[in-house]
N, C-alpha and C positions, 0 to 999 in steps of 0.2 A: 367524418372519420370515426371509426368505431372506438370504443372505450379502451380496449387493450390492443393497440395496433402491433403488427410485426414490423421488423426492420424492412422487410420486403414491401409491405404496404406503405411505409413511409417514403420509400423511393418512388413508388407509384404516385403518391400524393405530391411529391416534389415535381415530377414530370407534369402533372396536371396543373399544379400551382404556377409553374413558370411557362407552361405551354411550349416546351422545348424538348429536345432529345437528351438522352443520358450523357452523350458526349458534351453537349453544351452545359449541362448541369455541372459536369466536372470542371469545365472552364470557369463557370461562375463561382464555384466553391474555391478554386485555386486563387481567383482574384481576391477573395476574402481571407486568404491565408491558410486555407485547409488543403492539405496534401492528400488528395483522393483522385484516383484515376477513373476514367469512364469504364474500364474493364471491371474494376471492383464494383462500381455502381450497377453495371449490367448483370454481374454474377449475383449480387444481392437481390436485384429485382427479379431475376429468373429463378432464384432459389438454388443456384448451383455453387454458391460461395462456400468453400470447404472448411475454412478456418474461422476462428473467433475474430470478429472485426476489431480493429484497433480502436483506441480511444479517439484518435483523430478522425477515423472514418465515421464513427458514431456521431461525433460532434458536427461533422460536415453534413451528414444526412439530417440531423436535427435542424440545422440552419436552413438547408435546402427545403425541407418540408414545412418549415415555419412552426416547429413545435419546440418545447423546452428540451434541454439536454436530458433532464430527468426522464421524460417520456421516451426519448430515443434509447437511453441506457436500459430502461425497463423493457422496451421492445426487443433489445438485443439480449436480454436475460443476464445483464451484468449490473453490478452495483454502481451507483453514481459516485464518481470520485469526489473527494473533498478538495479543498484548496491545496495548492502545491505545498508539500510538507516543508520544503526548504524555506518558504516564506515565514514559517512559524518558529524556526530554530532561533535560539537566543544569540545575541551578539557574542563573538568570541569563540564560536565553535570551530571556526577555521584555524584557530591557534592551538587546538588540542594536540597533544603529542600522539604519535602513531598508535600506541597501545590503547589510549583512551578512545581514539577514533574507531579502532577495531572493535572495542567493547560496545560502543554505541551502535555501530553497524550490525554487529552480531545480535544485539538485543532487538533491533528493528526487524531483522530477518525472522527472528522467533515470533514476534508479534504479527508480522505479515503472514507467516505460515499458519499461526493459530487462527487468525481472522479468516484465512482462506478455508481452513478446516471447518470452522463454524459455519461459513457460507455453504460449503459443500454438504455439511450435515443438515442444514435447513432444506436444501434442494432434495436430499434423499430421505428426509424424515418420514415420508410415506412408505418407504421400502423397509422391509424387515432388516434390522441391524444385528450383526453377530454379538453374542454375549461376551463381555470382557471378564475372563475368569482370573485375572491377575489380582493380587492383593493390593489394597490402596497404596499408592506411592511407588509400586513396582513398575519398572520400565521393561519393555520387551527388548531383547537383544536383536541387533540388526547386523546384517552381513556388511562387510567392509564396503564403504562407499554408499550405503543405503541410508536414507534419512529416516529417522524415527519420528512419526507424527506425535506432537505433544497434545495432551488433552488437559483441559482445565478442570482441576478438582472441584468438588461440590462447594468448597469454601471460597472459590473464586481466586485463590492465590496462584500466580503463575510460577511453575517450578523453575528454579535457577539451574543453569548448567553446572556440571560437576566442578568446572574450573572457574567458578564465579569470582573467587578471590583474586585470581590472576587477572581476570578481565577488569575488575573494579579497582585494582591497586593503583595508587598514585605513584608515579615514578619520576616526578619532576623534582626541582630543587627543594631541599629540605633545610637549608641553612636558617631560615626564619624560625622553624620549629626548634632547632638546636639553640638559637639565641633565647627564645622564649623559655625553654627548659632551664638554661643557665640562670636567667633572671629570676625565675620562680624559686630556684634553689637558694639564691642569694637573698630572697625576700623582696626583690624589686618588682615593681609593676612594669607594665609595657613601656618601652622607651619612646613610643610615639607621643606626639604633642597632644594637647587637649583638643577635644572635638569642638567644632564651631557650630 
């Protein structure tokens, strides 16, 4: 196999490796838990597949061709995904109130959009880019419903949305804060027992 295979050549490798038809490859992949149809594999093999292949399709082709998922994602021109993000979230996130959930999800969307923008910039870095004539920190106005792409300033700090205080504000119970304030005004310490 060549050093930089295409997804198309990986399907061809899979056909040769298993000495079978594309239809049978689809059945083999499905037995391993990969949801990929023979139609998709045929289109990839013939170069007529019109859309970007899904993560599941790329992983199926990797398994069928006997190559690492990294090789298959590179062949598809896509970044290799990391571990499922949900597995890395701390305990208790399911108990967040709706406003805090929305803030977290909005921040993740911003990061995903920024990451996609950086990936797109790397792909088009050889092409001439338009010059940004805005002053530092100035954002361009967008038409209603149009997303404005975020750019990362030279200092590396991610700009916060205008309503960041609303997104980050804690709206849960505050009775514990009121008690602590009362105790501090009376000169008392925390009413909790000694630490063990």
